[in-house]
Structure formats: structure tokens, C-alpha cells
C-alpha positions in Angstrom: -152.8 -110.5 70.3 -152.5 -110.6 66.6 -149.3 -109.5 64.7 -149.8 -109.0 61.1 -146.6 -108.7 59.0 -147.3 -106.4 56.0 -145.0 -106.8 53.0 -144.7 -103.4 51.2 -143.6 -105.1 48.0 -146.9 -107.0 47.7 -146.1 -110.5 49.1 -148.8 -112.3 50.9 -149.0 -111.2 54.5 -149.0 -113.7 57.3 -150.8 -113.6 60.6 -149.4 -114.8 63.9 -151.5 -114.8 67.0 -150.4 -115.1 70.5 -152.9 -114.2 73.2 -151.8 -112.4 76.4 -148.3 -111.5 75.4 -147.2 -107.9 74.8 -144.1 -107.6 72.7 -141.9 -104.8 73.8 -139.5 -104.1 71.0 -138.2 -105.1 67.7 -134.7 -105.9 66.3 -133.8 -107.4 63.0 -137.5 -108.4 62.3 -137.8 -110.1 65.6 -140.4 -109.1 68.3 -139.3 -110.0 71.9 -141.7 -110.0 74.8 -140.7 -109.1 78.4 -141.0 -112.9 79.3 -138.4 -113.7 76.6 -140.8 -115.2 74.1 -139.5 -114.5 70.5 -141.5 -114.3 67.4 -139.3 -114.2 64.2 -140.6 -113.2 60.8 -139.1 -114.6 57.6 -139.0 -111.5 55.6 -136.7 -108.6 56.6 -138.5 -106.3 54.1 -141.7 -106.5 56.2 -142.8 -104.2 58.9 -145.2 -105.1 61.6 -148.2 -103.4 63.0 -149.5 -104.5 66.4 -153.2 -104.8 65.9 -155.3 -103.1 68.5 -152.5 -101.4 70.3 -151.8 -98.5 67.9 -148.0 -99.4 67.9 -145.9 -99.8 64.8 -142.4 -101.5 64.7 -140.2 -101.6 61.7 -136.9 -103.3 61.0 -133.9 -101.1 60.3 -134.0 -101.5 56.5 -133.8 -97.9 55.0 -136.0 -98.8 52.1 -138.9 -99.9 54.4 -138.4 -96.7 56.6 -138.6 -94.5 53.5 -141.8 -96.5 52.4 -143.5 -95.9 55.7 -142.4 -92.3 55.8 -143.9 -91.6 52.3 -147.2 -93.4 53.3 -147.4 -91.2 56.4 -146.7 -88.0 54.5 -149.2 -89.1 51.9 -151.9 -89.6 54.6 -151.1 -86.2 56.2 -151.2 -84.5 52.9 -154.4 -86.1 51.9 -156.1 -85.0 55.1 -154.9 -81.4 54.9 -156.0 -81.1 51.3 -159.4 -82.6 51.9 -160.1 -80.2 54.9 -158.6 -77.2 52.8 -161.0 -78.1 49.9 -163.9 -78.4 52.4 -163.1 -74.9 53.7 -163.2 -73.5 50.2 -166.7 -75.1 49.7 -167.8 -73.5 52.9 -166.5 -70.1 51.9 -168.4 -70.3 48.6 -171.6 -71.3 50.4 -171.9 -68.4 52.7 -175.2 -66.5 52.1 -177.6 -64.1 53.7 -177.9 -66.5 56.7 -174.3 -65.7 57.6 -175.1 -62.0 57.5 -178.2 -62.6 59.6 -176.2 -64.5 62.2 -173.6 -61.6 62.5 -176.4 -59.1 62.8 -178.1 -61.0 65.6 -174.8 -61.4 67.4 -173.9 -57.7 66.9 -177.1 -56.4 68.5 -177.1 -58.8 71.4 -177.2 -56.9 74.7 -176.2 -59.9 76.7 -173.7 -62.7 76.0 -173.2 -65.2 73.2 -173.7 -68.6 74.8 -171.8 -71.1 72.6 -172.7 -74.9 73.1 -172.2 -78.2 71.6 -171.8 -81.9 72.5 -168.7 -84.1 72.1 -166.1 -82.9 69.5 -168.6 -80.1 68.6 -168.5 -79.0 72.3 -164.8 -78.7 72.2 -165.0 -76.5 69.1 -167.7 -74.5 70.8 -165.5 -73.8 73.8 -162.7 -72.5 71.5 -165.1 -70.3 69.6 -166.5 -68.9 72.8 -163.0 -67.9 73.9 -162.2 -66.4 70.4 -165.5 -64.3 70.8 -164.6 -63.2 74.3 -161.0 -62.2 73.3 -162.2 -60.1 70.3 -164.9 -58.0 71.8 -168.0 -60.3 72.0 -168.9 -61.3 75.5 -169.3 -65.0 75.4 -169.2 -68.2 77.5 -169.5 -72.0 76.8 -172.3 -73.9 78.4 -172.2 -77.7 78.3 -175.5 -79.0 77.0 -175.6 -81.9 79.5 -174.9 -79.6 82.4 -177.5 -77.1 81.1 -180.1 -79.9 81.7 -179.0 -80.1 85.3 -179.0 -76.5 86.3 -176.8 -74.5 84.1 -179.7 -73.5 82.0 -180.0 -70.6 84.5 -176.9 -69.0 82.9 -178.8 -68.2 79.8 -181.1 -65.2 79.7 -183.5 -63.7 77.2 -180.8 -60.9 76.5 -178.4 -63.6 75.3 -177.9 -65.3 71.9 -177.3 -69.0 71.9 -174.9 -70.4 69.1 -175.3 -74.2 69.0 -173.1 -76.6 67.1 -174.0 -80.1 66.2 -172.8 -82.0 63.1 -176.0 -84.2 62.8 -178.2 -81.6 64.4 -180.0 -84.4 66.2 -177.7 -85.0 69.2 -180.2 -85.9 72.1 -178.3 -83.8 74.7 -179.1 -80.5 72.9 -182.8 -81.1 72.9 -183.3 -79.5 76.3 -181.3 -76.5 75.2 -183.2 -76.0 72.1 -186.5 -76.3 74.0 -185.3 -73.7 76.5 -184.5 -71.1 73.9 -187.9 -71.7 72.2 -189.9 -71.4 75.5 -188.2 -68.2 76.6 -187.8 -66.8 73.1 -184.0 -66.7 73.3 -182.4 -66.1 69.8 -180.9 -69.3 68.5 -178.2 -69.7 65.8 -178.0 -73.4 64.8 -174.9 -74.8 63.0 -175.3 -78.3 61.5 -174.7 -80.3 58.3 -178.3 -81.6 57.8 -180.8 -79.1 56.6 -183.7 -81.2 57.8 -182.3 -81.8 61.3 -184.1 -80.8 64.6 -181.5 -78.0 65.3 -181.7 -76.4 61.8 -185.6 -76.5 61.8 -185.7 -75.0 65.4 -183.2 -72.2 64.8 -184.0 -68.5 64.3 -180.9 -68.5 62.0 -179.5 -71.7 60.5 -176.1 -72.1 59.2 -176.0 -75.4 57.2 -172.5 -76.8 56.8 -171.7 -78.3 53.3 -171.7 -82.0 52.9 -168.2 -83.2 52.7 -166.4 -86.4 53.5 -164.6 -86.8 56.8 -160.9 -87.2 56.5 -161.0 -90.3 58.7 -160.4 -93.3 56.4 -163.6 -94.9 57.9 -165.5 -91.7 57.4 -166.5 -91.8 61.2 -164.3 -89.7 63.3 -165.2 -85.9 63.2 -162.4 -84.4 61.3 -163.4 -82.3 58.2 -166.8 -81.4 59.9 -165.0 -80.0 63.0 -162.6 -78.0 60.9 -165.6 -76.4 59.1 -167.1 -75.6 62.5 -164.0 -73.9 63.8 -163.5 -72.0 60.5 -167.2 -70.9 60.7 -166.8 -69.7 64.2 -163.6 -67.8 63.3 -165.5 -66.2 60.3 -168.2 -65.0 62.7 -165.8 -63.6 65.2 -163.7 -61.7 62.6 -166.9 -60.3 60.9 -168.1 -59.1 64.2 -164.7 -57.4 64.9 -164.9 -55.6 61.6 -168.6 -54.5 62.1 -167.7 -53.1 65.6 -164.4 -51.4 64.6 -162.5 -53.6 67.1 -159.0 -52.1 67.1 -155.5 -53.1 68.4 -156.2 -50.9 71.4 -159.3 -52.8 72.3 -157.4 -56.1 71.8 -154.7 -54.9 74.2 -157.2 -54.2 76.9 -158.4 -57.7 76.7 -155.0 -59.2 76.5 -153.0 -57.4 79.3 -150.8 -60.5 80.0 -148.4 -62.4 77.9 -146.5 -61.3 74.8 -149.6 -60.1 73.0 -150.3 -57.6 75.7 -146.7 -56.4 76.0 -146.4 -55.9 72.2 -149.4 -53.6 72.2 -148.6 -51.2 75.1 -148.4 -47.7 74.0 -146.2 -44.9 75.2 -149.2 -43.0 76.8 -150.0 -46.1 79.0 -146.7 -46.0 80.9 -145.2 -42.4 80.5 -144.9 -39.9 83.3 -147.1 -36.8 82.9 -147.9 -33.5 84.6 -145.7 -32.4 87.4 -143.6 -35.6 87.1 -142.1 -34.2 83.8 -138.7 -32.5 84.4 -139.2 -29.3 82.4 -137.2 -26.1 82.6 -137.5 -22.8 80.7 -134.6 -22.2 78.2 -133.7 -19.0 79.9 -133.5 -20.5 83.4 -130.1 -20.7 85.1 -128.3 -24.0 85.2 -128.7 -24.2 89.0 -132.5 -24.6 88.2 -131.7 -27.3 85.8 -129.6 -29.2 88.3 -132.4 -28.9 90.9 -135.1 -30.3 88.5 -132.9 -33.2 87.4 -132.3 -34.1 91.1 -135.9 -33.6 92.0 -137.6 -35.6 89.2 -135.0 -38.4 89.1 -135.3 -39.0 85.4 -131.6 -38.3 84.6 -132.6 -35.4 82.3 -134.4 -32.2 81.9 -136.5 -31.0 79.0 -135.9 -27.5 77.9 -139.0 -25.6 76.7 -139.5 -22.1 75.0 -142.0 -19.5 75.8 -144.7 -21.5 74.0 -144.0 -24.7 76.0 -142.4 -26.3 73.0 -139.5 -28.8 73.6 -136.4 -27.2 72.2 -133.7 -29.1 73.9 -132.7 -31.6 76.6 -129.9 -31.6 79.3 -128.9 -34.9 80.8 -126.9 -35.6 84.0 -124.2 -36.9 81.6 -124.0 -33.3 80.1 -123.5 -32.0 83.6 -120.7 -34.6 84.4 -118.9 -33.5 81.3 -119.1 -29.8 82.4 -117.4 -30.4 85.7 -114.6 -27.9 86.1 -116.2 -25.3 83.9 -118.4 -22.3 84.6 -121.5 -24.2 83.8 -123.5 -22.9 86.7 -123.2 -19.4 85.4 -124.8 -20.2 82.1 -128.4 -20.5 81.1 -130.2 -23.7 80.0 -130.2 -22.5 76.4 -126.5 -22.3 76.3 -125.9 -25.9 77.5 -128.8 -27.9 76.1 -128.7 -30.4 73.2 -131.0 -28.9 70.6 -133.7 -30.9 68.7 -133.9 -33.9 71.0 -135.5 -37.2 69.9 -139.1 -37.5 70.7 -141.9 -39.9 70.0 -145.7 -39.6 69.5 -147.6 -40.6 72.7 -149.8 -42.9 70.8 -146.8 -45.0 69.4 -146.1 -48.4 70.7 -143.8 -48.5 73.6 -141.6 -51.1 71.7 -141.0 -48.3 69.1 -139.8 -46.0 71.9 -137.2 -48.6 73.1 -136.0 -48.8 69.5 -135.5 -45.0 69.3 -133.8 -44.9 72.7 -131.4 -47.6 71.6 -130.8 -46.1 68.1 -128.3 -43.7 66.7 -126.4 -41.4 67.3 -126.1 -43.0 70.7 -128.3 -44.8 73.2 -130.4 -42.6 75.6 -132.4 -43.6 78.7 -135.3 -41.1 78.5 -137.6 -39.9 75.7 -140.2 -37.1 75.6 -143.6 -37.8 74.1 -145.6 -35.3 72.1 -149.4 -35.2 71.3 -149.0 -34.5 67.6 -147.7 -37.5 65.7 -146.4 -35.2 63.0 -144.4 -33.2 65.5 -142.2 -36.1 66.6 -139.6 -35.4 63.9 -136.6 -33.2 65.0 -136.5 -29.6 63.9 -140.3 -29.5 63.5 -142.4 -26.9 65.4 -145.3 -27.4 67.8 -143.6 -30.1 69.9 -145.3 -29.5 73.3 -144.3 -32.5 75.5 -147.2 -34.5 77.1 -145.0 -37.0 78.9 -141.7 -38.6 79.4 -140.8 -42.2 79.1 -137.8 -43.8 80.9 -136.2 -47.0 79.6 -136.8 -48.6 83.0 -140.5 -48.1 82.6 -140.5 -50.1 79.5 -138.4 -52.9 81.2 -140.8 -52.9 84.1 -143.7 -53.4 81.5 -141.8 -56.4 80.0 -140.8 -54.6 76.8 -137.2 -55.1 75.8 
């Protein structure tokens, strides 16, 4: 193993080699192995990188720590700026080929089969997931597995979207040949315009030539960022062409916070005979019966045209104990102009209204006309009722 002390102030570095020993920790510029062997370095201003093990140890000097920190921030900033600049070049390079690719994917009657090898394969898997979650049926097929039977997952109704930085990766050859033999539309993404993939594709998306962020220029970094950016661009362009809405998104994301945040009132409200509705001229005994039967804790009071004109809650009834409440009509006891909500509103908005002023409530009637949700506005025929517990059961708080 080789330990190379690197002096940040520019002094000549030294190299100390000790084969077969792993040094566990560093204290005051001293590396100590588990066996007790000690290697001391003369310069406390130095920091030591363990060659081949990807491990860096530093003495406690704050100046050295700050120097190393600034170098790491500089490296991170350089990478992010390089990749950001590359994405700008890619954005400026989009042309008719991009439009053709979106059109080919939009008219596909089957699935979008996304594939790639190595790092390109990992990117392809992510892009397939993005397509599937935004309204474009898609799946990832590994090119090596395709050569051993998974080719059967690809049909002439599909479109193949194939990623390869060089465009010459040998594992994609069988996949390209399969699409050509069975006339399966192929969209190729590569950085070399003269590559096998680009020359064989029905639509070719050539990535701009940019330097990898890796200091050796070898590890796929900038090139994979371009691929994932291009995949996202295709997915979003398809969403916009198809008019993919938040309702569509909710259908494909029923679980998790995304699904909860997009649930609408009409998805979980009670409708039809489950609504506790009473005519405004009905006796209060009828109101009590409806509240008890529907178990919503309230009754909506409607006029002759079916418009919601008031509400009576079980709390209203408790406050009337000891009075002649049962001899009155619903109109005489109700609270006029109750809060309502449009049935197409998000359920989270309904929770906010129920918890809002002038005091919290537990039920909210929904109306079909979004313009009729404001109090004292006509035409408020109720289409459903939402209980706070319905929202809690759906995970909306």
C-alpha cells in the first residue's frame, strides 16, 4: 500500500510504501495500523490520501481542513456547471428529429420499450418509469436479456427507444436487428452521428459532443445527464400533446403523498340517498330522524328547487334542549347560507374550509357549480356531502 503525503502549500510530496498493512486512523499526522505499526509524517500541514482505497485522512489543522473543503466544493461546483452548460447546449440543439420522436411515441398503439446497456441502461429504466407515470405505457427491457428470450416482449405495435452513448455497444446489436427485421419503429439516442445505432434508427437523436465531468474523461457523467434530460423532455412533450392532467396523474399515483394531495371531493363524498337532506318546511322531528338515520351529524335544509339554504347540526339540537324545538320547522332552526365546496375541488381544500372560521365543522356539502360555492349565491343544489372522517381515512389531514 502506498501513502502519499500531499503538501497543500507546495512542498515536495513524499511517498511511503508499506505492503499488506491497512492503516485504520490518523491522529496528529500519524497513521496507525491495527497491528500497532506507526507511520509518522514530518509535516503537520500535510494531509494524506490512501492510494487505491478511496480513503482520505487529514490532521486536525483547521487551515488544512478549510483547504480540503474548498477543493471539494470547487470540484462539485465544476461538475454541476459543466453538466448545466451541457444541458443548455442540448436544449439549443433540439430540431425536427425531436418533434418526429414525440410524434412517433404519441401515435404508438402499444408500449414504449426503453433500453440501454450499462449506465445508459440505468437511465433507460428511469425514463421508462417516467413515461409510465405520465400517461405513456412503457417498460424497460435489458438488451442482454432481450438476446436470451426477452425479445418476445417487443411487438410491432411498440416503439423502441434505445440509449447508447457510443452507439456501438455490442449488446444492443441484436435488439437493433430485431427492430429492423420486424419493422418495429426505433428511436436511437447516441452521441456519434456515424454510429451503428444512429444509422439504423427511424428517428435519431444525436447528443451534442461535450466533455465528461470525470477528471479522466472516462466515467459517464455529463453524457448520462444529457440522456436523462432528453428523456424527461420527451415525456413532458408527450404529456402536453396528450393534455395529460392532474386528474390523470392522480389515477396513476393512488399511493403516497402525491396521490393523497390530488384526491378530489367528488372521489370520496357521499351521494344520492346517503345525503341527509330535509325540506325547509319539514317539522324538526323529521330533521332529528334524518340526522339519526344518515349518521353524518347534520342535515342539509333545501328549498322547493332543491337548493341548499341552510344546515342543522346535532350541536344545534343539543343547544335547543329544554325548548319547544320539536314544534318548529327546519326553516326556523337552521343556520342559513352554510359553507359549501365545489365537488371538483381538492379534498385538502375541503379540510381547510372545515377547519376555518368562524368555527370548525365536521361536514361540508358539495355543489356541482364551482361558482355557486360562495355563500348567499343561488343555484346551490347539493351533489354530495363530505365528512372530516372521510378525509382522514383517505390520509388527508
